[in-house]
C-alpha positions as CSV (number, residue, x, y, z in Angstrom):
1,M,8.5,-29.6,-13.3
2,P,9.2,-26.4,-11.3
3,P,6.5,-23.7,-11.4
4,R,7.0,-20.9,-14.0
5,T,8.5,-18.3,-12.1
6,R,9.4,-14.5,-13.1
7,I,10.9,-11.9,-10.8
8,I,10.2,-8.4,-11.6
9,V,13.0,-5.9,-10.4
10,N,12.6,-2.2,-10.1
11,P,16.2,-1.1,-10.4
12,K,15.5,2.4,-9.2
13,A,14.1,1.1,-5.8
14,A,15.8,2.4,-2.6
15,A,17.3,5.4,-4.3
16,G,18.9,3.2,-7.1
17,Q,20.3,0.6,-4.6
18,A,18.3,-2.3,-6.0
19,G,20.0,-1.6,-9.4
20,R,23.5,-1.4,-7.9
21,D,22.8,-4.8,-6.1
22,L,21.4,-6.3,-9.2
23,D,24.4,-8.8,-9.7
24,A,24.1,-10.0,-6.2
25,L,20.3,-10.5,-6.8
26,K,21.1,-12.5,-10.0
27,A,23.5,-14.6,-7.9
28,A,21.1,-15.3,-5.1
29,V,18.2,-16.0,-7.6
30,A,20.4,-18.6,-9.5
31,R,21.3,-20.2,-6.3
32,L,17.9,-20.4,-4.7
33,L,15.5,-20.3,-7.6
34,P,17.4,-21.3,-10.7
35,H,14.5,-21.8,-12.8
36,A,13.2,-18.2,-12.5
37,E,13.9,-15.5,-15.0
38,L,14.3,-11.9,-14.2
39,V,12.8,-8.8,-15.8
40,Q,13.3,-5.0,-15.1
41,T,11.1,-2.1,-14.9
42,R,12.2,0.8,-17.2
43,A,9.7,3.5,-15.9
44,A,7.1,4.4,-13.5
45,G,4.1,2.2,-14.4
46,H,6.0,-0.4,-16.1
47,G,5.6,-2.9,-13.2
48,R,1.9,-2.7,-13.8
49,H,2.4,-3.7,-17.5
50,L,4.9,-6.5,-16.6
51,A,2.6,-8.0,-14.2
52,R,-0.3,-8.1,-16.3
53,E,1.9,-9.7,-18.9
54,A,3.0,-12.3,-16.4
55,A,-0.6,-13.1,-15.4
56,R,-1.8,-13.5,-19.0
57,T,1.1,-15.7,-20.2
58,G,0.8,-18.4,-17.6
59,I,3.4,-17.4,-15.0
60,E,2.6,-19.4,-11.7
61,V,4.9,-17.7,-9.3
62,L,5.7,-13.9,-9.5
63,G,8.3,-12.2,-7.4
64,A,8.6,-8.4,-7.0
65,V,11.7,-6.7,-5.9
66,G,11.3,-3.1,-4.8
67,G,9.4,-1.0,-2.2
68,D,5.8,-0.5,-1.6
69,G,5.3,1.6,-4.9
70,T,6.6,-1.3,-6.8
71,I,4.4,-3.9,-5.2
72,H,1.5,-1.6,-5.6
73,E,2.2,-1.5,-9.2
74,V,2.4,-5.2,-9.6
75,V,-0.7,-6.1,-7.5
76,D,-2.7,-3.6,-9.7
77,G,-1.4,-5.1,-12.9
78,L,-2.8,-8.5,-11.6
79,F,-6.4,-7.3,-11.7
80,E,-8.9,-6.2,-14.3
81,G,-11.6,-4.5,-12.3
82,S,-12.8,-6.6,-9.5
83,T,-11.4,-9.8,-11.0
84,P,-7.8,-11.3,-10.8
85,I,-6.4,-12.0,-14.3
86,S,-4.8,-15.3,-13.2
87,P,-6.4,-16.4,-9.8
88,N,-3.8,-19.2,-9.2
89,L,-0.9,-17.0,-9.5
90,V,1.1,-16.6,-6.5
91,L,3.1,-13.2,-5.4
92,G,6.1,-12.9,-3.6
93,V,7.7,-9.6,-2.0
94,I,11.4,-9.2,-2.1
95,P,11.9,-5.9,-0.2
96,A,14.1,-3.4,-1.6
97,G,12.6,0.0,-1.0
98,T,12.5,3.0,1.2
99,G,9.4,2.2,3.4
100,S,8.7,-1.6,2.7
101,D,5.6,-1.3,4.9
102,L,3.8,-4.3,3.3
103,R,6.9,-6.4,4.4
104,R,6.1,-5.4,7.9
105,S,2.5,-5.9,7.7
106,L,3.0,-9.5,6.3
107,E,5.9,-10.2,8.6
108,L,8.2,-11.0,5.9
109,P,12.1,-11.2,6.2
110,E,13.9,-8.1,5.1
111,E,17.1,-10.0,3.9
112,R,17.2,-10.7,0.3
113,S,18.1,-14.4,0.6
114,A,15.5,-15.1,3.3
115,A,12.8,-13.3,1.2
116,L,13.9,-15.4,-1.9
117,R,13.7,-18.7,0.2
118,V,10.1,-17.6,1.2
119,L,9.2,-17.0,-2.7
120,A,10.7,-20.6,-3.3
121,N,9.4,-22.5,-0.3
122,G,7.0,-20.4,1.8
123,R,3.3,-21.1,2.7
124,T,0.7,-19.6,0.3
125,R,-1.9,-17.2,1.9
126,E,-4.9,-15.7,0.5
127,I,-5.2,-12.0,1.4
128,D,-7.9,-9.2,0.6
129,V,-7.2,-6.6,-2.1
130,V,-9.1,-3.4,-2.2
131,H,-10.5,-2.1,-5.5
132,T,-10.5,1.8,-5.6
133,T,-12.4,4.2,-8.1
134,I,-10.5,7.4,-8.0
135,Q,-10.8,10.9,-9.1
136,T,-7.9,12.2,-11.2
137,D,-7.2,15.3,-13.3
138,T,-8.1,13.5,-16.5
139,G,-11.3,11.7,-15.1
140,R,-11.9,8.7,-13.1
141,H,-10.0,5.4,-13.1
142,E,-9.8,2.2,-11.2
143,E,-6.7,1.1,-9.1
144,H,-6.0,-1.5,-6.5
145,F,-4.1,-1.4,-3.2
146,V,-3.1,-4.2,-0.7
147,N,-1.8,-2.5,2.3
148,V,-2.8,1.0,3.5
149,A,-4.6,3.9,1.8
150,G,-5.9,7.1,3.2
151,F,-6.7,10.8,2.3
152,G,-6.4,14.2,3.7
153,A,-3.1,15.2,5.4
154,N,-1.7,11.7,4.9
155,G,-2.3,12.1,1.2
156,E,-0.2,15.4,1.6
157,V,2.4,13.4,3.5
158,V,3.0,11.1,0.7
159,R,3.0,13.7,-1.8
160,H,5.8,15.6,0.2
161,A,7.7,12.4,0.8
162,N,7.8,11.4,-2.8
163,Q,9.4,14.8,-3.5
164,M,12.1,14.3,-0.9
165,D,15.6,12.6,-1.1
166,K,14.8,9.1,0.6
167,R,18.3,8.2,1.1
168,L,17.9,8.6,4.9
169,G,15.3,5.9,5.0
170,G,11.8,5.6,5.1
171,R,11.0,6.4,8.5
172,L,12.8,9.7,8.6
173,T,11.6,10.7,5.3
174,F,7.9,10.2,6.2
175,F,8.5,11.8,9.6
176,R,10.0,15.0,8.1
177,A,7.0,15.0,5.7
178,S,4.5,14.6,8.5
179,L,6.0,17.5,10.3
180,K,5.8,19.7,7.1
181,T,2.1,18.7,6.5
182,S,1.2,19.3,10.1
183,V,2.2,22.9,9.9
184,Q,0.8,23.6,6.2
185,Y,-2.3,21.4,5.9
186,R,-5.8,22.7,6.7
187,P,-8.3,20.2,7.6
188,A,-11.3,19.8,5.4
189,E,-14.8,18.5,5.5
190,V,-15.6,15.4,4.0
191,A,-18.6,13.0,3.7
192,L,-18.4,9.3,4.3
193,R,-20.8,6.5,3.6
194,W,-19.7,2.8,4.4
195,R,-21.2,-0.7,4.7
196,D,-20.2,-2.7,7.7
197,A,-19.5,-6.5,8.0
198,S,-23.2,-7.1,8.2
199,N,-23.8,-4.8,5.0
200,R,-25.5,-2.2,7.0
201,E,-25.2,1.4,5.8
202,H,-23.6,4.1,7.8
203,T,-22.9,7.9,7.2
204,W,-20.7,10.6,8.8
205,Q,-19.8,14.1,7.7
206,G,-17.4,16.4,9.2
207,R,-14.0,18.0,9.3
208,T,-11.1,15.6,9.6
209,A,-7.1,15.8,9.5
210,S,-6.8,12.3,8.1
211,V,-8.6,9.2,7.3
212,F,-6.5,5.9,7.2
213,V,-8.1,2.9,5.3
214,A,-6.0,0.0,6.4
215,N,-6.0,-3.5,4.8
216,G,-2.5,-4.3,6.4
217,H,-1.0,-2.6,9.6
218,Y,2.1,-0.3,8.7
219,C,2.5,2.8,6.3
220,G,4.8,5.6,6.3
221,G,8.0,3.7,6.9
222,G,6.7,2.2,10.0
223,M,3.5,4.0,11.3
224,L,1.5,1.3,12.8
225,V,-2.1,2.6,11.8
226,G,-4.0,-0.8,11.3
227,G,-2.6,-2.8,14.1
228,G,-6.1,-4.5,15.1
229,G,-7.2,-6.0,11.9
230,R,-6.5,-8.7,9.6
231,M,-5.6,-9.0,5.9
232,D,-8.0,-11.7,5.1
233,D,-11.2,-10.8,6.9
234,G,-13.0,-9.0,3.9
235,L,-12.8,-5.7,5.9
236,V,-10.7,-2.4,6.0
237,D,-9.9,-0.8,9.4
238,V,-11.0,2.7,9.0
239,T,-9.5,5.7,11.3
240,V,-10.8,9.2,11.1
241,L,-8.6,11.6,13.0
242,P,-10.1,14.9,14.3
243,P,-9.1,18.4,12.9
244,D,-6.6,19.1,15.5
245,S,-4.1,22.0,15.5
246,A,-0.4,21.5,14.5
247,A,0.7,21.6,18.1
248,T,-1.8,18.9,19.0
249,Q,-0.8,16.6,16.1
250,I,2.7,16.8,17.1
251,V,1.9,16.0,20.7
252,Q,-0.3,12.9,19.6
253,A,2.2,12.0,16.8
254,R,3.5,9.0,18.8
255,R,0.3,7.4,18.3
256,L,1.0,6.7,14.7
257,Y,3.9,4.5,15.7
258,D,3.0,2.8,18.9
259,G,-0.2,1.0,17.8
260,S,-2.5,3.4,19.8
261,L,-4.0,5.4,17.0
262,G,-7.6,4.5,18.1
263,D,-6.9,6.4,21.5
264,W,-6.2,9.7,19.8
265,P,-8.7,12.0,21.3
266,G,-11.6,12.5,19.2
267,A,-10.8,9.7,16.6
268,R,-13.4,7.5,15.2
269,R,-12.7,3.9,14.2
270,F,-14.8,1.5,12.4
271,Q,-14.6,-1.6,9.8
272,A,-16.2,-1.5,6.5
273,R,-16.4,-3.8,3.4
274,E,-17.1,-0.7,1.3
275,L,-16.5,2.9,2.0
276,E,-17.2,6.0,-0.1
277,A,-15.5,9.4,0.5
278,R,-16.4,12.8,-1.2
279,P,-15.3,16.2,-0.3
280,V,-17.9,18.8,1.0
281,S,-15.7,21.9,0.2
282,S,-14.0,22.7,-3.1
283,A,-10.5,22.0,-1.6
284,P,-8.8,19.2,-3.3
285,I,-8.1,16.4,-0.8
286,Q,-5.2,14.2,-1.8
287,L,-5.3,10.3,-1.8
288,D,-2.5,8.0,-0.7
289,L,-2.4,4.3,-2.0
290,D,0.3,2.2,-0.7
291,G,2.5,5.3,-0.4
292,E,1.5,6.6,-3.9
293,N,-0.4,9.7,-4.7
294,P,-2.7,8.8,-7.7
295,G,-5.3,11.3,-7.3
296,R,-7.8,12.9,-4.8
297,I,-11.2,12.3,-3.4
298,P,-14.0,11.5,-4.3
299,V,-13.1,7.8,-4.0
300,I,-15.0,4.5,-3.5
301,F,-13.1,1.5,-1.8
302,R,-14.4,-2.1,-2.2
303,V,-12.9,-5.0,-0.6
304,L,-12.1,-8.0,-2.7
305,P,-12.0,-10.9,-0.1
306,R,-9.1,-13.2,-0.4
307,A,-8.4,-12.1,-4.0
308,L,-4.4,-12.4,-4.0
309,R,-2.4,-15.5,-3.3
310,I,0.8,-14.4,-1.7
311,R,4.0,-16.1,-0.2
312,T,4.6,-15.7,3.6
313,A,7.0,-17.2,6.1
């Protein structure tokens, strides 16, 4: 018997293009995964509910059609705290969003039929997931991310980008948001505490423009901020950027894309199995999780080693 397969589709992904392509998607699924059923999200956050329902009802293979925000919701829905609801469930990514940075990090095909073939016949890989405890306007809550998170200016970039028209594509949208943020954002002081691979504790306090917390490699429509790490090593790769002027940030901006972020003058890089960040000043410091802005720091990141099974090429 084929595995019980369900595909969650966000029809609003890519400025509604995923919905306009729904008939073509259904035809491709009927050809390549004839036993699969399709369900559509109806509102923000619904992907989380649909994923949780799939995990609790015995779905064995779960596809997600959308951008990084859709995948973020689906991954979050597969976990209760630090525990996967259905440890044997396998997730597949069918890219249909503005940024699709997780696709880049996992080196998945961009074309729909190729991605569906990976869902049907690709190899299964176990990757890390990061559990976060977040401060929001209504209190603290738990959430998960799988690709790249961060806070500071990058949290503001995500906030600006999600307010923009994304029809011009992820790279241009996030570049415009980055320029806007570099002019407006004022670096804040933060206190970091982390545990390394050997469980030794470290601390640092100072002013920073941005902090990237990378499980994957890409964010912001193609920014290569975590190029040196792996998604299955039980660690996140952390980069702390200095509080440079807007002019310096613009000069150094190429390092966000060419893999040389660690060579940014004054940057700090380290790996952590757990990271806690808290603000020192009263200024709110916005958080970015997989291109979403769910709240602000203080935040605690804890790596869940190889907690998610995912299809790869």
